[in-house]
C-alpha positions as CSV (number, residue, x, y, z in Angstrom):
1,M,1.2,35.7,19.6
2,S,-2.6,34.8,18.8
3,G,-3.2,31.9,17.0
4,D,-4.0,34.0,13.6
5,A,-0.7,35.5,14.1
6,A,1.1,32.9,14.8
7,L,-0.3,30.4,11.6
8,E,0.1,33.8,9.4
9,R,3.9,33.8,10.6
10,L,4.3,30.3,9.9
11,K,2.6,30.8,6.3
12,R,5.2,33.6,5.5
13,E,8.6,32.5,7.1
14,G,8.2,29.4,9.1
15,R,10.0,25.8,8.6
16,I,8.9,22.6,7.4
17,V,10.0,19.4,6.7
18,V,9.0,16.8,4.7
19,V,10.6,13.2,5.6
20,G,10.0,10.9,2.6
21,A,10.2,12.0,-1.7
22,S,7.4,9.9,-2.3
23,L,3.9,10.5,-3.7
24,A,2.6,11.5,-0.6
25,G,5.6,14.2,0.3
26,L,5.3,15.6,-3.1
27,R,1.4,16.1,-2.9
28,A,1.9,17.4,0.5
29,A,4.1,20.1,-0.7
30,E,2.5,20.9,-3.4
31,T,-0.9,21.2,-1.6
32,M,1.3,23.3,1.0
33,R,2.0,26.0,-1.6
34,E,-1.1,26.2,-2.9
35,K,-2.2,27.6,0.5
36,G,0.2,29.9,0.3
37,F,3.3,28.7,2.5
38,A,5.8,30.8,1.3
39,G,8.5,29.5,3.8
40,S,11.3,27.0,3.7
41,L,10.4,23.5,2.8
42,T,12.5,20.9,2.8
43,M,12.0,17.5,1.1
44,I,14.3,14.6,2.6
45,G,14.4,11.2,0.7
46,D,16.9,8.3,1.0
47,E,16.6,7.5,-2.6
48,P,18.5,9.6,-5.3
49,Y,15.5,10.2,-7.2
50,E,13.1,13.1,-6.8
51,P,9.1,11.5,-6.0
52,Y,8.3,8.8,-8.8
53,D,5.6,6.8,-9.7
54,R,5.1,2.9,-7.8
55,P,2.6,0.9,-9.8
56,P,3.8,1.2,-13.6
57,L,7.4,-1.1,-11.7
58,S,5.8,-4.2,-11.6
59,K,3.4,-4.1,-14.8
60,Q,5.1,-1.7,-17.9
61,V,8.5,-1.6,-16.4
62,L,8.3,-5.6,-15.9
63,L,7.3,-5.9,-19.6
64,G,10.3,-3.7,-21.2
65,K,7.2,-1.4,-22.1
66,A,8.3,1.5,-19.8
67,A,12.1,2.7,-19.0
68,A,12.3,3.0,-15.1
69,D,13.6,6.5,-15.1
70,R,10.3,7.6,-17.1
71,T,8.3,7.3,-14.1
72,L,9.0,10.8,-12.6
73,L,5.6,11.9,-10.8
74,P,4.0,14.8,-13.3
75,R,4.4,18.2,-11.1
76,R,1.4,20.0,-10.2
77,R,3.2,23.3,-9.3
78,D,6.9,24.1,-9.1
79,I,7.3,23.8,-4.9
80,D,10.9,25.6,-4.2
81,A,12.2,23.1,-2.1
82,K,15.8,22.4,-1.0
83,W,16.4,18.2,-1.4
84,R,17.8,16.6,0.7
85,L,18.1,13.0,-1.5
86,G,20.1,9.9,-1.0
87,V,20.3,10.5,2.5
88,P,18.1,8.7,4.8
89,A,16.7,10.1,8.4
90,S,17.9,8.5,11.3
91,G,16.4,9.9,14.3
92,L,13.8,12.7,15.4
93,D,14.6,15.1,18.7
94,M,10.7,16.5,19.2
95,A,11.6,18.7,21.8
96,A,14.6,20.7,19.6
97,R,12.0,20.1,16.5
98,K,15.0,18.8,14.4
99,V,15.2,15.6,12.3
100,L,19.1,13.9,12.1
101,L,20.2,12.7,9.0
102,A,22.7,9.8,8.4
103,D,25.3,12.0,7.3
104,G,25.3,13.6,10.6
105,D,23.3,16.8,9.7
106,A,20.2,17.9,11.3
107,V,17.0,20.0,10.0
108,E,14.8,21.9,12.1
109,Y,11.4,22.6,11.8
110,D,8.4,24.6,12.5
111,R,5.4,21.9,10.9
112,L,7.2,18.1,10.1
113,L,5.0,15.3,7.6
114,I,6.6,12.2,8.2
115,A,5.6,10.2,4.8
116,T,8.1,7.6,4.4
117,G,6.0,5.1,3.4
118,V,6.9,1.0,3.4
119,R,9.8,-1.2,2.0
120,A,9.9,-4.4,1.0
121,R,10.0,-7.2,3.4
122,P,13.1,-9.2,3.0
123,W,14.1,-12.6,2.5
124,P,14.4,-13.7,6.5
125,H,17.7,-15.3,5.4
126,E,20.3,-12.8,4.4
127,D,22.9,-14.7,3.2
128,Q,20.4,-16.4,0.4
129,G,19.0,-13.1,-0.2
130,A,21.8,-11.7,-1.2
131,L,22.7,-14.5,-4.2
132,G,22.8,-13.1,-7.6
133,G,19.7,-13.6,-9.3
134,V,17.1,-12.9,-6.2
135,F,15.5,-9.7,-6.0
136,V,12.6,-7.6,-4.0
137,L,10.5,-5.0,-5.9
138,R,9.7,-2.0,-4.7
139,T,12.2,0.6,-5.9
140,R,13.2,1.9,-9.4
141,D,16.9,0.0,-8.8
142,D,15.0,-2.9,-8.2
143,A,12.8,-2.9,-11.3
144,V,15.7,-2.1,-13.2
145,G,17.7,-5.4,-11.8
146,L,14.8,-7.6,-12.6
147,E,13.9,-6.5,-15.8
148,R,17.2,-6.4,-16.7
149,A,17.1,-10.2,-15.6
150,L,13.8,-11.1,-17.1
151,A,15.2,-9.6,-20.4
152,A,18.3,-11.9,-20.1
153,G,15.5,-15.4,-20.7
154,P,15.9,-17.0,-17.5
155,R,15.0,-21.0,-18.0
156,R,12.6,-20.5,-14.8
157,V,11.3,-17.9,-12.6
158,L,10.6,-18.3,-8.9
159,V,7.7,-15.7,-7.4
160,I,7.7,-16.5,-3.7
161,G,4.2,-15.0,-2.7
162,A,0.7,-14.6,-4.5
163,G,-0.3,-11.1,-3.5
164,F,-0.8,-8.4,-5.8
165,T,3.0,-7.6,-6.6
166,G,3.7,-11.5,-7.2
167,S,0.9,-12.1,-9.3
168,E,1.5,-8.8,-11.5
169,I,5.1,-10.0,-11.9
170,A,3.8,-13.8,-13.0
171,S,1.9,-12.0,-15.5
172,A,4.3,-10.1,-16.8
173,C,6.8,-13.4,-17.0
174,R,3.9,-15.2,-19.0
175,E,3.6,-11.8,-21.0
176,R,7.2,-12.6,-21.9
177,D,6.6,-16.2,-22.1
178,I,9.4,-16.6,-19.5
179,P,8.5,-20.5,-17.3
180,V,7.8,-19.1,-13.7
181,T,6.6,-20.8,-10.9
182,V,4.6,-19.6,-8.1
183,A,4.7,-20.3,-4.3
184,E,2.3,-18.9,-1.9
185,R,1.7,-20.4,1.7
186,G,-1.9,-19.4,1.7
187,G,-4.8,-21.7,-0.4
188,A,-4.9,-19.5,-3.4
189,P,-3.3,-16.1,-5.4
190,L,-5.0,-13.0,-3.3
191,V,-6.5,-15.0,-0.6
192,G,-5.3,-12.1,2.1
193,A,-6.8,-9.4,0.1
194,L,-10.1,-10.7,-1.5
195,G,-10.7,-13.7,0.4
196,G,-10.7,-18.0,-1.1
197,V,-13.5,-17.0,-3.2
198,I,-11.9,-14.4,-5.1
199,G,-8.9,-16.6,-4.9
200,E,-10.3,-19.5,-6.6
201,V,-10.7,-17.3,-9.5
202,A,-7.6,-15.8,-9.2
203,A,-5.9,-19.7,-9.2
204,D,-7.5,-20.3,-12.5
205,L,-6.5,-17.5,-13.7
206,H,-3.1,-18.2,-12.9
207,R,-2.9,-21.9,-14.3
208,E,-4.8,-21.1,-17.4
209,H,-1.6,-18.9,-18.2
210,G,0.5,-21.0,-17.7
211,V,1.9,-20.3,-14.4
212,D,3.0,-23.3,-12.4
213,L,1.5,-22.1,-9.1
214,R,2.0,-24.2,-6.0
215,T,-0.3,-23.1,-3.0
216,G,-0.5,-24.1,0.4
217,V,3.7,-24.4,0.5
218,M,6.8,-22.3,1.8
219,V,10.0,-21.9,0.5
220,T,12.1,-23.1,3.0
221,G,15.6,-22.4,1.5
222,L,17.7,-21.0,-1.3
223,E,20.6,-22.6,-2.9
224,G,23.6,-20.7,-4.6
225,D,25.7,-21.7,-6.7
226,S,30.0,-21.9,-6.9
227,S,29.5,-18.3,-8.4
228,G,27.2,-16.8,-5.9
229,R,24.0,-16.8,-8.0
230,V,20.9,-18.8,-7.0
231,R,20.6,-21.8,-8.8
232,A,18.1,-23.6,-6.9
233,A,15.0,-23.3,-4.1
234,H,13.7,-25.9,-1.7
235,L,9.8,-26.0,-1.0
236,S,8.3,-27.2,2.3
237,D,6.5,-30.3,0.5
238,G,10.1,-31.8,0.1
239,T,10.3,-30.7,-3.8
240,S,13.3,-28.9,-5.3
241,L,13.2,-26.7,-8.3
242,E,16.0,-25.1,-10.4
243,V,15.5,-21.2,-11.0
244,D,17.5,-18.5,-12.0
245,V,15.5,-15.8,-11.2
246,V,13.3,-15.6,-7.4
247,I,11.3,-12.8,-6.7
248,V,10.5,-11.9,-2.8
249,S,7.3,-11.2,-2.7
250,L,6.4,-11.6,0.8
251,G,4.5,-8.0,1.5
252,A,5.8,-4.4,3.1
253,M,7.6,-3.2,5.8
254,R,6.8,0.5,7.2
255,N,9.7,2.5,7.5
256,T,9.4,3.5,11.2
257,E,12.8,2.4,12.4
258,W,14.5,5.9,12.4
259,L,12.0,7.2,15.1
260,A,12.6,4.6,17.9
261,G,13.2,6.6,21.1
262,S,11.9,9.6,19.3
263,G,9.4,9.5,21.7
264,L,6.5,9.1,18.5
265,G,3.8,6.6,18.6
266,A,5.8,4.6,15.7
267,G,6.4,0.7,15.2
268,P,6.2,-1.8,12.7
269,R,2.3,-1.2,11.8
270,G,3.1,2.6,11.5
271,I,3.0,6.1,12.7
272,A,-0.1,6.1,14.8
273,C,-2.4,9.4,14.1
274,D,-5.3,11.2,14.4
275,A,-8.2,11.4,11.8
276,G,-6.5,15.4,10.6
277,C,-3.1,13.3,10.1
278,R,-1.5,14.7,13.5
279,A,0.7,11.8,15.2
280,F,0.4,10.6,18.7
281,D,3.5,10.6,20.7
282,I,4.1,7.0,23.0
283,R,1.7,8.2,25.5
284,G,-1.5,8.5,23.4
285,I,-1.3,12.3,22.9
286,V,-1.6,13.9,19.9
287,T,0.8,16.5,18.8
288,D,0.2,19.3,16.8
289,D,3.7,19.9,15.0
290,I,4.0,16.6,13.3
291,Y,1.7,15.2,11.0
292,V,1.6,11.6,8.9
293,A,0.5,11.0,5.5
294,G,0.6,7.6,2.6
295,D,1.2,4.0,3.1
296,V,3.6,4.7,6.8
297,A,0.6,6.2,8.4
298,R,-2.5,4.8,11.0
299,S,-5.6,6.1,11.3
300,P,-8.9,5.8,12.6
301,H,-11.6,5.7,9.9
302,A,-15.3,6.7,10.9
303,L,-16.6,4.4,8.4
304,F,-14.8,1.5,9.6
305,G,-15.8,1.0,13.2
306,Y,-13.1,3.9,14.3
307,Q,-10.4,1.0,13.6
308,F,-6.9,2.3,12.7
309,L,-6.4,1.4,9.1
310,S,-3.0,1.2,7.6
311,L,-3.7,2.2,3.9
312,E,-1.2,1.1,0.9
313,H,-3.1,2.2,-1.4
314,W,-2.0,5.2,-4.5
315,G,-5.2,6.8,-4.1
316,N,-5.0,7.1,-0.3
317,A,-1.5,8.3,-0.3
318,V,-2.5,11.7,-1.9
319,A,-5.8,11.8,-0.4
320,Q,-4.3,12.2,2.6
321,A,-1.2,13.9,1.8
322,E,-3.5,16.3,0.7
323,T,-5.7,16.6,4.5
324,A,-2.2,16.7,6.0
325,A,-0.7,19.6,4.3
326,H,-4.4,21.2,4.6
327,N,-4.5,21.0,8.6
328,M,-0.9,21.8,9.1
329,L,-1.4,25.5,7.7
330,S,-4.9,25.6,9.4
331,E,-6.2,27.1,12.3
332,S,-8.1,23.9,14.7
333,V,-12.0,24.8,13.5
334,D,-10.4,24.9,9.7
335,R,-9.5,21.3,9.9
336,R,-10.8,18.4,8.4
337,P,-10.8,14.5,8.9
338,H,-9.1,12.1,6.7
339,L,-12.4,10.2,5.2
340,W,-11.3,8.5,1.9
341,V,-12.8,5.4,1.2
342,P,-10.4,2.8,0.1
343,A,-9.5,2.0,-3.5
344,F,-7.1,-0.3,-4.9
345,W,-6.7,-1.6,-8.6
346,S,-4.5,-4.5,-10.6
347,S,-3.7,-5.7,-14.1
348,Q,-2.9,-9.2,-14.2
349,F,-3.4,-11.7,-17.3
350,G,-5.4,-9.0,-19.3
351,I,-7.8,-9.0,-16.6
352,N,-8.5,-5.1,-14.9
353,I,-8.9,-5.9,-10.9
354,K,-10.5,-2.8,-9.2
355,S,-11.5,-3.1,-5.5
356,V,-13.2,-0.6,-3.3
357,G,-13.7,-0.3,0.9
358,V,-12.2,-3.2,3.0
359,P,-12.8,-6.2,1.6
360,S,-10.4,-8.3,4.3
361,M,-13.1,-6.9,7.1
362,G,-15.8,-9.2,5.2
363,T,-17.5,-12.3,6.3
364,E,-19.5,-13.1,3.5
365,I,-19.6,-12.1,-0.2
366,L,-22.1,-11.8,-3.3
367,I,-21.8,-12.5,-6.6
368,A,-23.8,-9.2,-7.6
369,Q,-23.5,-8.9,-11.5
370,G,-21.8,-11.3,-13.9
371,S,-20.1,-14.8,-13.6
372,R,-16.6,-15.6,-12.1
373,A,-16.5,-18.2,-15.0
374,E,-16.4,-15.5,-17.7
375,R,-14.2,-13.4,-15.3
376,R,-16.0,-10.7,-15.5
377,F,-18.1,-10.0,-12.3
378,T,-18.5,-7.9,-9.1
379,G,-18.0,-9.2,-5.5
380,V,-20.0,-7.1,-2.7
381,Y,-18.6,-8.1,0.8
382,G,-21.0,-7.6,3.7
383,Y,-19.8,-7.4,7.5
384,Q,-22.0,-7.5,10.2
385,G,-25.2,-7.0,8.3
386,R,-23.4,-4.2,6.4
387,V,-21.5,-3.5,3.1
388,I,-18.0,-3.2,3.5
389,G,-16.3,-3.6,0.2
390,A,-16.9,-5.0,-3.3
391,V,-14.2,-5.7,-5.8
392,T,-14.8,-6.2,-9.4
393,F,-12.9,-7.9,-12.2
394,D,-13.3,-6.2,-15.9
395,N,-16.7,-4.7,-14.6
396,C,-15.7,-1.2,-12.8
397,R,-18.4,0.3,-13.8
398,W,-20.5,-0.8,-10.5
399,L,-17.6,0.4,-8.0
400,E,-19.1,4.2,-7.9
401,F,-22.3,2.5,-7.2
402,Y,-21.0,0.4,-4.0
403,Q,-18.7,2.9,-3.0
404,R,-22.0,4.8,-2.0
405,Q,-23.5,1.8,-0.4
406,I,-20.4,1.7,1.8
407,E,-20.6,5.4,2.1
408,E,-24.2,5.0,3.4
409,T,-23.4,2.5,5.6
410,A,-25.8,0.5,3.5
411,P,-27.3,-3.0,4.8
412,F,-26.4,-5.9,2.9
413,P,-27.2,-8.3,1.1
414,L,-28.6,-5.0,-1.3
415,P,-31.4,-5.7,-3.2
416,F,-30.0,-6.1,-6.5
417,P,-29.5,-2.9,-8.3
418,T,-30.5,-3.3,-12.2
419,M,-28.3,-5.9,-13.8
420,D,-27.3,-6.6,-17.2
421,R,-27.5,-10.0,-16.7
422,R,-28.7,-12.5,-13.8
423,P,-25.7,-12.9,-11.1
424,E,-24.7,-16.3,-10.4
425,G,-27.4,-17.3,-7.4
426,N,-28.2,-14.6,-5.5
427,Q,-27.0,-16.1,-1.7
428,P,-24.0,-14.9,0.3
429,L,-20.8,-17.2,0.5
430,P,-18.4,-17.0,3.3
431,A,-16.0,-14.9,1.8
432,D,-13.1,-17.6,3.3
433,F,-9.9,-15.2,4.5
434,P,-7.3,-16.9,5.8
435,D,-6.7,-17.0,9.2
436,P,-5.1,-13.6,9.9
437,S,-2.7,-15.0,12.5
438,V,-0.9,-17.3,9.7
439,P,1.3,-15.3,7.6
440,T,0.2,-15.1,3.9
441,H,1.3,-12.1,1.7
442,G,-1.5,-10.3,3.4
443,P,-4.3,-7.7,2.3
444,T,-3.3,-4.4,1.4
445,I,-5.6,-2.6,4.1
446,T,-4.1,-3.0,7.8
447,L,-6.6,-3.5,10.7
448,S,-4.4,-2.9,13.7
449,G,-7.2,-2.0,16.9
450,Y,-8.4,0.8,18.2
451,S,-6.8,3.9,19.8
452,P,-6.2,3.0,23.5
453,A,-8.3,6.6,24.1
454,D,-11.1,4.8,22.1
455,R,-14.4,6.2,22.9
456,R,-17.2,4.7,20.8
457,I,-19.2,7.1,18.7
458,T,-22.2,6.6,16.5
459,F,-21.4,7.4,12.6
460,T,-24.8,8.2,11.0
461,P,-23.8,9.7,7.5
462,A,-26.4,11.9,5.7
463,R,-28.2,10.8,3.0
464,H,-28.9,13.0,0.3
């Protein structure tokens, strides 16, 4: 059968399975239907819910301003799918083209999209993590339980880890007038994602809003009472805290364990795929029937030295899902690469923080607009003489400009654009990222090395 005929048959009567009833999974399914896929579509998800939006869970839901069950993602169109919810995938038989389910069933496919995302990293001591009042925040059920605990008016909340999610939780606690302590192993909040220069600003924000911020310390243990509820936390500096609620916010783990032994190139850093979202097998050979999208994917990016990037970003999940769906239903000459420039946002302590590019690759930072003291500024990151990322605090109108500079591999530092105010100095500073070998809450972008078959290519974007 010719390629054209095989593709038309796939579109007409093929079987596509999506593992991960997630944002990426849903947007991919919608794109497939939009591209004319009329075959059978099966959506597999380990939670009992259809795809919902996660960002509101650490924002509006924790403030009691939105109900967790009102976070379902809007549908672009009916996808006419068979839903297998509440049953996780437990294995993959690549030779037989079957996804194995935890209930003993198996689902056959002609094309497979894996969008299993990430889960919250649990507290390392299982018995302590199981104490009443100890939470992680990733799922709808997590948010429901935590919001209920906050609404009960705890005497003190402890947040372990001051990344974006931990900081948003601390912000929600203070908005609800709940005493909160934040324990962070690094030197400041957000250091893994944005570096120490911005971390200092974040630390001041925490303290100005009444957060008891403890940096450079670790929680060494959680202690329960006779009823099995958490009552105290012990810190590495020898101090102890009486606490009613503890939120473990130590980053994410990629959901790849179910692929162990399958022959797919999957591990703790994610599932390796090419720029067209096709998964690699363990030999480094690209597959043609298995695709990956969203937080679980590791893919090379031309703008960032062809390093494999794992991106925990809402926008990336959508863009990569659309690219994967397009390529699953296209001839090789019509496939396109996933070259989305990373973008991220967070709202905490009344400040809107947005970033583009890969700040965590930066070795230098320049405050190009505004003032850190006023909490309204733009920081631009440089790496090897080029612009690699930018972050804004309540100043997002500059982001589009800096995204273009990243896409055009503009030199760093840039000549200043026209500004509404003089920036604080005009000399780059060391960005002050922590040693990546020392665990902190971590960046939302993970650089995970090069492909074993890496060939260096010079990328010169077109200038218009």
